[in-house]
DSSP file (Angstrom, degrees, kcal/mol; ACC not computed):
  #  RESIDUE AA STRUCTURE BP1 BP2  ACC     N-H-->O    O-->H-N    N-H-->O    O-->H-N    TCO  KAPPA ALPHA  PHI   PSI    X-CA   Y-CA   Z-CA
    1    1 A M              0   0    0      0, 0.0     2,-0.5     0, 0.0    76,-0.2   0.000 360.0 360.0 360.0 142.6   34.2   -2.6   -6.7
    2    2 A T  E     -a   77   0A   0     74,-3.0    76,-3.0    34,-0.0     2,-0.5  -0.809 360.0-136.6 -98.5 127.2   37.9   -3.3   -7.3
    3    3 A E  E     +a   78   0A   0     -2,-0.5    34,-2.5    34,-0.2     2,-0.3  -0.765  27.8 180.0 -89.5 131.0   38.9   -5.0  -10.6
    4    4 A V  E     -aB  79  36A   0     74,-2.9    76,-2.2    -2,-0.5     2,-0.3  -0.952   9.6-161.9-131.8 141.5   41.4   -7.8  -10.1
    5    5 A V  E     +aB  80  35A   0     30,-2.8    30,-1.7    -2,-0.3     2,-0.3  -0.894   9.4 177.6-123.5 154.1   43.1  -10.0  -12.7
    6    6 A A  E     -aB  81  34A   0     74,-2.0    76,-2.7    -2,-0.3     2,-0.4  -0.980  22.0-121.9-155.0 163.0   44.8  -13.3  -12.3
    7    7 A A  E     -a   82   0A   0     26,-2.1     2,-0.9    -2,-0.3    26,-0.4  -0.900   1.9-154.9-116.2 131.4   46.5  -16.0  -14.5
    8    8 A L  E     -a   83   0A   0     74,-3.6    76,-1.8    -2,-0.4     2,-0.6  -0.872  27.6-176.0-101.7 100.0   45.7  -19.7  -14.9
    9    9 A V  E     -a   84   0A   0     -2,-0.9     7,-2.1     7,-0.3     2,-0.3  -0.873   5.5-161.8-103.0 113.1   49.1  -20.9  -16.0
   10   10 A W  E     -D   15   0B   0     74,-0.7     2,-0.4    -2,-0.6     5,-0.3  -0.690  17.1-172.5 -99.0 148.4   49.5  -24.5  -17.0
   11   11 A D  E >  S-D   14   0B   0      3,-3.2     3,-2.1    -2,-0.3     2,-0.3  -0.879  72.6 -61.5-130.9 100.0   52.6  -26.7  -17.4
   12   12 A N  T 3  S-     0   0    0     -2,-0.4    -1,-0.0     1,-0.3    -2,-0.0  -0.444 123.7 -11.6  54.4-114.4   51.4  -30.0  -18.8
   13   13 A D  T 3  S+     0   0    0     -2,-0.3     2,-0.3    -3,-0.1    -1,-0.3   0.330 125.2  76.4 -96.7   9.6   49.0  -31.2  -16.1
   14   14 A T  E <   -D   11   0B   0     -3,-2.1    -3,-3.2    89,-0.1     2,-0.3  -0.822  60.8-153.3-115.6 156.5   49.9  -28.8  -13.3
   15   15 A F  E     -DE  10 102B   0     87,-2.9    87,-2.7    -2,-0.3     2,-0.4  -0.933  24.8-100.7-129.5 158.8   49.1  -25.1  -12.8
   16   16 A L  E     + E   0 101B   0     -7,-2.1    -7,-0.3    -2,-0.3     2,-0.3  -0.610  36.5 175.1 -86.4 126.9   50.7  -22.3  -11.0
   17   17 A I  E     - E   0 100B   0     83,-2.9    83,-2.3    -2,-0.4     2,-0.4  -0.941  13.3-152.9-124.3 153.7   49.7  -21.2   -7.5
   18   18 A C  E     -FE  31  99B   0     13,-3.1    13,-2.1    -2,-0.3     2,-0.5  -0.959  12.2-134.1-126.6 137.2   51.2  -18.5   -5.2
   19   19 A Q  E     -FE  30  98B   0     79,-3.5    78,-2.6    -2,-0.4    79,-0.8  -0.839  31.1-120.2 -94.3 126.2   51.2  -18.2   -1.4
   20   20 A R        -     0   0    0      9,-2.9     8,-1.6    -2,-0.5    76,-0.1  -0.281  31.9-106.2 -65.1 144.4   50.4  -14.7   -0.3
   21   21 A P    >   -     0   0    0      0, 0.0     3,-1.7     0, 0.0     8,-0.2  -0.269  24.5-113.9 -69.4 157.2   53.1  -13.0    1.9
   22   22 A T  T 3  S+     0   0    0      1,-0.3     5,-0.2     5,-0.2    -2,-0.1   0.757 112.4  65.1 -62.4 -23.2   52.6  -12.5    5.7
   23   23 A S  T 3  S+     0   0    0      2,-0.0    -1,-0.3     4,-0.0     2,-0.2   0.523  95.2  68.8 -81.8  -5.2   52.5   -8.7    5.2
   24   24 A K  S X  S-     0   0    0     -3,-1.7     3,-0.7     1,-0.1    -4,-0.0  -0.708  94.5 -85.8-115.2 166.3   49.2   -8.7    3.1
   25   25 A S  T 3  S+     0   0    0      1,-0.2    -1,-0.1    -2,-0.2     3,-0.1  -0.237 116.6  30.7 -61.6 158.0   45.6   -9.5    3.8
   26   26 A C  T >  S-     0   0    0      1,-0.2     3,-2.3     2,-0.1    -6,-0.3   0.828  95.5-157.3  53.1  36.5   44.7  -13.2    3.5
   27   27 A A  T <   +     0   0    0     -3,-0.7    -5,-0.2     1,-0.3    -1,-0.2  -0.076  65.3   3.7 -44.8 133.0   48.3  -13.9    4.7
   28   28 A L  T 3  S+     0   0    0     -8,-1.6    -1,-0.3     1,-0.2    83,-0.2   0.476  96.4 128.4  67.0   4.3   49.7  -17.3    3.7
   29   29 A L    <   -     0   0    0     -3,-2.3    -9,-2.9    -8,-0.2    83,-0.2  -0.556  61.4-113.8 -81.8 159.6   46.6  -18.3    1.7
   30   30 A W  E     +Fg  19 112B   0     81,-2.6    83,-2.3   -11,-0.2     2,-0.3  -0.631  42.6 158.8 -95.8 155.1   47.1  -19.5   -1.8
   31   31 A E  E     -F   18   0B   0    -13,-2.1   -13,-3.1    -2,-0.2     2,-0.3  -0.929  43.2 -87.0-158.8 170.0   46.0  -17.7   -5.0
   32   32 A F        -     0   0    0     -2,-0.3   -15,-0.1   -15,-0.2   -24,-0.1  -0.718  57.9 -95.1 -84.6 148.8   46.6  -17.3   -8.7
   33   33 A V  S    S+     0   0    0    -26,-0.4   -26,-2.1    -2,-0.3     2,-0.3  -0.403  80.8  77.0 -64.2 139.0   49.2  -14.8   -9.6
   34   34 A G  E     -B    6   0A   0    -28,-0.2     2,-0.3    16,-0.2   -28,-0.2  -0.994  46.6-161.0 158.5-155.0   47.9  -11.4  -10.4
   35   35 A G  E     -B    5   0A   0    -30,-1.7   -30,-2.8    -2,-0.3     2,-0.1  -0.987  39.6 -18.9 169.7-165.6   46.6   -8.2   -8.9
   36   36 A K  E     -B    4   0A   0     -2,-0.3     2,-0.5   -32,-0.2   -32,-0.2  -0.357  52.2-122.6 -72.8 141.8   44.7   -5.0   -9.2
   37   37 A V        -     0   0    0    -34,-2.5   -34,-0.2    -2,-0.1     2,-0.2  -0.721  31.7-143.9 -80.7 125.7   43.9   -3.3  -12.5
   38   38 A E    >   -     0   0    0     -2,-0.5     3,-2.1     4,-0.2     8,-0.1  -0.579  32.1 -77.9 -93.7 160.0   45.3    0.3  -12.4
   39   39 A A  T 3  S+     0   0    0      1,-0.3    -1,-0.1    -2,-0.2     3,-0.1  -0.240 118.4  16.7 -54.0 132.5   43.8    3.4  -14.0
   40   40 A G  T 3  S+     0   0    0      1,-0.3     2,-0.3    -3,-0.1    -1,-0.3   0.391 101.7 113.1  82.3  -1.4   44.3    3.4  -17.8
   41   41 A E    <   -     0   0    0     -3,-2.1    -1,-0.3     4,-0.0     2,-0.2  -0.705  61.6-134.1 -96.4 150.7   45.3   -0.3  -18.1
   42   42 A T     >  -     0   0    0     -2,-0.3     4,-2.1    -3,-0.1    -4,-0.2  -0.520  34.3-106.3 -85.4 172.0   43.4   -3.0  -19.7
   43   43 A K  H  > S+     0   0    0      1,-0.2     4,-2.2     2,-0.2     5,-0.2   0.919 121.9  51.3 -65.6 -38.0   43.0   -6.2  -17.8
   44   44 A E  H  > S+     0   0    0      1,-0.2     4,-2.2     2,-0.2    -1,-0.2   0.914 109.7  49.5 -60.2 -44.2   45.5   -8.0  -20.0
   45   45 A Q  H  > S+     0   0    0      1,-0.2     4,-2.3     2,-0.2    -1,-0.2   0.878 110.4  51.2 -62.3 -37.2   48.0   -5.2  -19.5
   46   46 A A  H  X S+     0   0    0     -4,-2.1     4,-2.7     2,-0.2    -1,-0.2   0.912 109.8  50.0 -65.8 -38.9   47.5   -5.3  -15.7
   47   47 A L  H  X S+     0   0    0     -4,-2.2     4,-2.2     2,-0.2    -2,-0.2   0.911 110.5  48.1 -68.7 -41.0   48.1   -9.1  -15.7
   48   48 A I  H  X S+     0   0    0     -4,-2.2     4,-1.6     2,-0.2    -1,-0.2   0.945 114.4  47.3 -58.7 -48.4   51.3   -8.8  -17.7
   49   49 A R  H  X S+     0   0    0     -4,-2.3     4,-2.6     1,-0.2     3,-0.3   0.934 111.6  50.0 -61.7 -48.4   52.6   -6.0  -15.4
   50   50 A E  H  X S+     0   0    0     -4,-2.7     4,-2.7     1,-0.2     5,-0.3   0.884 110.6  49.6 -63.5 -39.4   51.7   -7.9  -12.2
   51   51 A C  H  X>S+     0   0    0     -4,-2.2     4,-1.7     2,-0.2     6,-1.4   0.814 110.0  49.9 -69.9 -27.7   53.4  -11.1  -13.3
   52   52 A R  H  X5S+     0   0    0     -4,-1.6     4,-0.9    -3,-0.3    -2,-0.2   0.900 116.2  44.2 -70.1 -42.5   56.6   -9.2  -14.3
   53   53 A E  H  <5S+     0   0    0     -4,-2.6    -2,-0.2     1,-0.2    -3,-0.2   0.914 124.7  31.5 -69.9 -40.2   56.5   -7.5  -10.7
   54   54 A E  H  <5S+     0   0    0     -4,-2.7    40,-1.5    -5,-0.2    41,-0.9   0.738 137.8  14.5 -93.1 -24.1   55.7  -10.6   -8.7
   55   55 A L  H  <5S-     0   0    0     -4,-1.7    37,-1.8    -5,-0.3    -3,-0.2   0.456  88.0-122.9-131.3  -5.8   57.4  -13.5  -10.7
   56   56 A A  S  <<S+     0   0    0     -4,-0.9     2,-0.3    -5,-0.5    34,-0.3   0.861  72.1 124.3  63.4  34.3   59.8  -11.9  -13.2
   57   57 A V        -     0   0    0     -6,-1.4     2,-0.6    32,-0.1    -1,-0.2  -0.874  58.4-134.7-121.9 157.5   58.0  -13.7  -16.1
   58   58 A T  E     -C   88   0A   0     30,-2.5    29,-2.7    -2,-0.3    30,-1.6  -0.964  27.2-150.2-109.0 123.8   56.4  -12.3  -19.2
   59   59 A L  E     -C   86   0A   0     -2,-0.6     2,-0.5    27,-0.2    27,-0.2  -0.621  17.7-145.8 -92.8 151.6   53.0  -13.7  -20.0
   60   60 A T  E     -C   85   0A   0     25,-3.0    25,-2.3    -2,-0.2     2,-0.4  -0.989  31.9-144.2-102.6 119.2   51.0  -14.3  -23.2
   61   61 A V  E     +C   84   0A   0     -2,-0.5    23,-0.2    23,-0.2     3,-0.1  -0.723  23.0 177.8 -91.8 131.1   47.4  -13.7  -22.1
   62   62 A G  E     -     0   0A   0     21,-3.2    -1,-0.1    -2,-0.4     3,-0.1  -0.027  39.3 -34.4-107.3-146.6   44.7  -15.8  -23.6
   63   63 A D  E     -     0   0A   0      1,-0.1    20,-3.1    19,-0.1     2,-0.4  -0.193  67.6 -91.3 -72.1 164.9   40.9  -16.1  -23.1
   64   64 A V  E     -C   82   0A   0     18,-0.2    18,-0.3     1,-0.2    -1,-0.1  -0.672  31.9-170.0 -74.9 129.0   39.0  -15.6  -19.9
   65   65 A F  E     -     0   0A   0     16,-2.7     2,-0.3    -2,-0.4    17,-0.2   0.824  67.2 -32.3 -79.5 -43.4   38.6  -18.9  -18.1
   66   66 A M  E     -C   81   0A   0     15,-1.5    15,-3.1     2,-0.0     2,-0.4  -0.952  51.0-149.5-172.9 149.9   36.1  -17.5  -15.5
   67   67 A D  E     +C   80   0A   0     -2,-0.3     2,-0.3    13,-0.2    13,-0.2  -0.998  17.8 178.6-131.9 146.0   35.2  -14.2  -13.6
   68   68 A V  E     -C   79   0A   0     11,-2.3    11,-2.7    -2,-0.4     2,-0.5  -0.931  23.3-136.1-135.9 158.0   33.6  -14.0  -10.2
   69   69 A V  E     -C   78   0A   0     -2,-0.3     2,-0.4     9,-0.2     9,-0.2  -0.981  26.6-177.5-115.0 131.2   32.6  -11.2   -7.8
   70   70 A H  E     -C   77   0A   0      7,-2.6     7,-2.7    -2,-0.5     2,-0.7  -0.993  19.2-145.1-132.9 137.3   33.5  -11.8   -4.2
   71   71 A E  E     -C   76   0A   0     -2,-0.4     5,-0.2     5,-0.2    -2,-0.0  -0.895  16.8-174.8-104.2 110.4   32.7   -9.6   -1.1
   72   72 A Y        -     0   0    0      3,-3.2     3,-0.1    -2,-0.7    -2,-0.0  -0.486  44.0-100.8 -86.7 170.4   35.4   -9.6    1.5
   73   73 A P  S    S+     0   0    0      0, 0.0     3,-0.1     0, 0.0    -1,-0.1   0.828 120.7  26.6 -62.1 -31.1   34.6   -7.7    4.7
   74   74 A D  S    S+     0   0    0      1,-0.2     2,-0.3     0, 0.0    -3,-0.0   0.457 128.5  23.7-110.5  -6.8   36.7   -4.7    3.6
   75   75 A I        -     0   0    0     -3,-0.1    -3,-3.2     2,-0.0     2,-0.5  -0.985  58.2-139.6-163.0 143.8   36.5   -4.9   -0.2
   76   76 A T  E     - C   0  71A   0     -2,-0.3   -74,-3.0    -5,-0.2     2,-0.4  -0.950  28.3-163.9-108.0 125.8   34.4   -6.2   -3.1
   77   77 A V  E     -aC   2  70A   0     -7,-2.7    -7,-2.6    -2,-0.5     2,-0.7  -0.883  21.5-154.1-113.6 140.6   36.5   -7.7   -6.0
   78   78 A H  E     -aC   3  69A   0    -76,-3.0   -74,-2.9    -2,-0.4     2,-0.5  -0.965  26.6-164.7-101.9 107.5   35.6   -8.5   -9.5
   79   79 A L  E     -aC   4  68A   0    -11,-2.7   -11,-2.3    -2,-0.7     2,-0.5  -0.881  10.1-169.4-102.9 123.1   38.2  -11.2  -10.3
   80   80 A T  E     -aC   5  67A   0    -76,-2.2   -74,-2.0    -2,-0.5     2,-0.6  -0.961   8.9-157.2-111.5 119.7   38.8  -12.1  -14.0
   81   81 A L  E     -aC   6  66A   0    -15,-3.1   -16,-2.7    -2,-0.5   -15,-1.5  -0.891  11.1-162.8-100.4 122.2   41.0  -15.3  -14.4
   82   82 A F  E     -aC   7  64A   0    -76,-2.7   -74,-3.6    -2,-0.6   -18,-0.2  -0.786  24.0-118.5-102.6 142.0   42.7  -15.5  -17.8
   83   83 A H  E     +a    8   0A   0    -20,-3.1   -21,-3.2    -2,-0.3     2,-0.3  -0.579  50.1 172.0 -63.3 142.6   44.3  -18.6  -19.5
   84   84 A A  E     -aC   9  61A   0    -76,-1.8   -74,-0.7   -23,-0.2     2,-0.3  -0.991  26.8-152.3-157.1 153.8   48.0  -17.5  -19.8
   85   85 A T  E     - C   0  60A   0    -25,-2.3   -25,-3.0    -2,-0.3     2,-0.7  -0.944  29.5-112.0-126.8 151.6   51.3  -19.0  -20.8
   86   86 A I  E     + C   0  59A   0     -2,-0.3   -27,-0.2   -76,-0.3     3,-0.1  -0.747  33.7 177.6 -83.2 112.7   54.8  -18.0  -19.7
   87   87 A A  E     +     0   0A   0    -29,-2.7     2,-0.3    -2,-0.7   -28,-0.2   0.709  68.5  11.0 -85.2 -27.1   56.4  -16.5  -22.9
   88   88 A E  E    S+ C   0  58A   0    -30,-1.6   -30,-2.5     1,-0.0    -1,-0.3  -0.979 103.6  17.6-157.7 139.4   59.7  -15.6  -21.2
   89   89 A G        -     0   0    0     -2,-0.3   -32,-0.1   -32,-0.2   -33,-0.1  -0.040  69.1 -90.1  90.8 169.1   61.4  -16.3  -17.9
   90   90 A V        -     0   0    0    -34,-0.3    -1,-0.0   -35,-0.1     0, 0.0  -0.975  51.3 -98.6-116.5 128.4   61.2  -18.8  -15.0
   91   91 A P        -     0   0    0      0, 0.0     2,-0.3     0, 0.0   -35,-0.2  -0.218  43.6-172.0 -55.6 129.8   58.9  -17.9  -12.0
   92   92 A Q        -     0   0    0    -37,-1.8     2,-1.6   -35,-0.0     3,-0.3  -0.914  32.1-114.6-121.0 148.2   60.8  -16.4   -9.1
   93   93 A M        +     0   0    0     -2,-0.3   -38,-0.2     1,-0.2   -39,-0.1  -0.586  55.8 145.8 -83.0  78.3   59.4  -15.6   -5.6
   94   94 A L  S    S+     0   0    0     -2,-1.6    -1,-0.2   -40,-1.5   -39,-0.2   0.744  85.2   1.9 -82.9 -27.0   59.8  -11.7   -5.7
   95   95 A E  S    S+     0   0    0    -41,-0.9    -2,-0.1    -3,-0.3   -40,-0.1   0.638 112.4  83.9-129.9 -39.9   56.8  -11.1   -3.7
   96   96 A H        -     0   0    0    -42,-0.5   -76,-0.2    -4,-0.2     3,-0.1  -0.220  68.4-131.5 -74.3 159.7   55.1  -14.4   -2.6
   97   97 A N  S    S-     0   0    0    -78,-2.6     2,-0.3     1,-0.3   -77,-0.1   0.857  88.8 -11.0 -72.0 -36.8   55.9  -16.6    0.4
   98   98 A D  E     -E   19   0B   0    -79,-0.8   -79,-3.5     2,-0.0     2,-0.3  -0.983  58.4-151.2-157.4 157.9   56.0  -19.7   -1.9
   99   99 A I  E     +E   18   0B   0     -2,-0.3     2,-0.3   -81,-0.2   -81,-0.2  -0.987  18.8 176.4-132.5 146.3   55.0  -20.9   -5.4
  100  100 A R  E     -E   17   0B   0    -83,-2.3   -83,-2.9    -2,-0.3     2,-0.5  -0.988  30.3-134.2-148.9 153.7   54.0  -24.3   -6.5
  101  101 A W  E     +E   16   0B   0     -2,-0.3     2,-0.3   -85,-0.2   -85,-0.2  -0.957  39.2 174.7-105.7 123.6   52.8  -26.2   -9.5
  102  102 A I  E     -E   15   0B   0    -87,-2.7   -87,-2.9    -2,-0.5    -2,-0.0  -0.838  28.6-124.9-128.6 164.6   49.8  -28.4   -8.6
  103  103 A T    >   -     0   0    0     -2,-0.3     3,-1.4   -89,-0.2     4,-0.4  -0.680  37.1-106.3 -98.3 162.0   47.4  -30.7  -10.3
  104  104 A P  G >  S+     0   0    0      0, 0.0     3,-1.1     0, 0.0    20,-0.1   0.834 120.2  61.5 -59.7 -27.8   43.7  -30.2   -9.9
  105  105 A R  G 3  S+     0   0    0      1,-0.2     4,-0.1     2,-0.1    23,-0.0   0.757  98.3  57.3 -63.6 -24.6   43.6  -33.2   -7.6
  106  106 A E  G X  S+     0   0    0     -3,-1.4     3,-1.7     1,-0.2     4,-0.3   0.478  76.0  98.4 -89.6  -5.3   45.9  -31.5   -5.2
  107  107 A I  G X  S+     0   0    0     -3,-1.1     3,-2.1    -4,-0.4    -1,-0.2   0.891  75.9  59.7 -47.2 -46.7   43.6  -28.4   -4.7
  108  108 A P  G 3  S+     0   0    0      0, 0.0    -1,-0.3     0, 0.0    -2,-0.1   0.723  95.6  65.2 -62.0 -18.2   42.1  -29.8   -1.4
  109  109 A N  G <  S+     0   0    0     -3,-1.7     2,-0.4    -4,-0.1    -2,-0.2   0.507  97.1  66.0 -78.8  -2.8   45.6  -29.8    0.1
  110  110 A Y  S <  S-     0   0    0     -3,-2.1     2,-0.9    -4,-0.3   -81,-0.1  -0.924  76.3-134.7-123.0 143.1   45.9  -26.0   -0.1
  111  111 A N        -     0   0    0     -2,-0.4   -81,-2.6   -83,-0.2     2,-0.2  -0.835  35.0-168.9 -99.4 107.2   44.0  -23.3    1.7
  112  112 A F  B     -g   30   0B   0     -2,-0.9   -81,-0.2   -83,-0.2     5,-0.1  -0.522  30.1 -85.9 -99.0 162.3   43.0  -20.7   -1.0
  113  113 A C    >   -     0   0    0    -83,-2.3     3,-1.7    -2,-0.2     4,-0.4  -0.320  42.6-116.2 -58.9 146.4   41.6  -17.2   -0.8
  114  114 A P  G >  S+     0   0    0      0, 0.0     3,-1.6     0, 0.0     4,-0.4   0.846 112.2  62.5 -55.4 -39.1   37.8  -17.2   -0.6
  115  115 A A  G 3  S+     0   0    0      1,-0.3     4,-0.3     2,-0.1     3,-0.2   0.720 101.3  55.1 -63.6 -19.5   37.4  -15.4   -4.0
  116  116 A D  G <> S+     0   0    0     -3,-1.7     4,-2.6     1,-0.2    -1,-0.3   0.558  80.9  90.3 -89.8  -8.8   39.1  -18.4   -5.7
  117  117 A K  H <> S+     0   0    0     -3,-1.6     4,-1.6    -4,-0.4    -1,-0.2   0.887  88.1  45.8 -55.3 -50.1   36.8  -21.1   -4.4
  118  118 A E  H  > S+     0   0    0     -4,-0.4     4,-1.6    -3,-0.2    -1,-0.2   0.869 113.7  49.9 -66.9 -36.7   34.3  -21.0   -7.2
  119  119 A I  H  > S+     0   0    0     -4,-0.3     4,-2.5     1,-0.2    -1,-0.2   0.913 107.9  53.4 -68.6 -42.1   37.1  -21.0   -9.8
  120  120 A L  H  X S+     0   0    0     -4,-2.6     4,-2.0     1,-0.2    -1,-0.2   0.815 105.5  53.7 -63.1 -29.9   38.8  -23.9   -8.2
  121  121 A A  H  X S+     0   0    0     -4,-1.6     4,-2.0    -5,-0.2    -1,-0.2   0.893 109.0  49.8 -70.2 -37.9   35.5  -25.9   -8.4
  122  122 A K  H  X S+     0   0    0     -4,-1.6     4,-2.8     2,-0.2     5,-0.2   0.897 107.9  53.0 -67.1 -40.4   35.3  -25.2  -12.1
  123  123 A I  H  X S+     0   0    0     -4,-2.5     4,-2.9     1,-0.2    -1,-0.2   0.941 109.7  48.8 -59.7 -44.1   38.9  -26.3  -12.6
  124  124 A C  H  < S+     0   0    0     -4,-2.0    -2,-0.2     1,-0.2    -1,-0.2   0.924 114.7  44.9 -58.3 -43.2   38.2  -29.6  -10.9
  125  125 A D  H  < S+     0   0    0     -4,-2.0     3,-0.5     1,-0.2    -2,-0.2   0.892 119.4  41.6 -73.3 -35.2   35.1  -30.1  -13.0
  126  126 A T  H  < S+     0   0    0     -4,-2.8     2,-0.3     1,-0.2    -2,-0.2   0.861 119.6  39.2 -77.1 -39.1   36.9  -29.1  -16.2
  127  127 A Y     <        0   0    0     -4,-2.9    -1,-0.2    -5,-0.2    -2,-0.1  -0.472 360.0 360.0-113.8  57.2   40.3  -30.8  -15.8
  128  128 A K              0   0    0     -3,-0.5    -1,-0.2    -2,-0.3    -4,-0.1   0.507 360.0 360.0 -76.0 360.0   39.3  -34.2  -14.2
């Protein structure tokens, strides 16, 4: 099983989503920023590193919002989504096709990665 981390970053009533690049699996689907945990890293360290690499921001990582296990045809992921805030920087598209700030009501307008579906349902329930 592959350990993956992601950030739920809020700006008032909107949260950050990123569109995967065409060169990666699940191309052009939307997701939360994050990535794989590397050997020797804590989940929090991995999330901070991934956000620096992908968005050029430094995060302050908070509590876990939710975690899910999802089986894709080629990989099983254990995804941990953390509450996080941007401590430094402005998000830049260094890796993603697009980035957006959306409200929970806008979730149905975007096609997300399958592993995120359960998390998105909880966001809709929690932040009505």
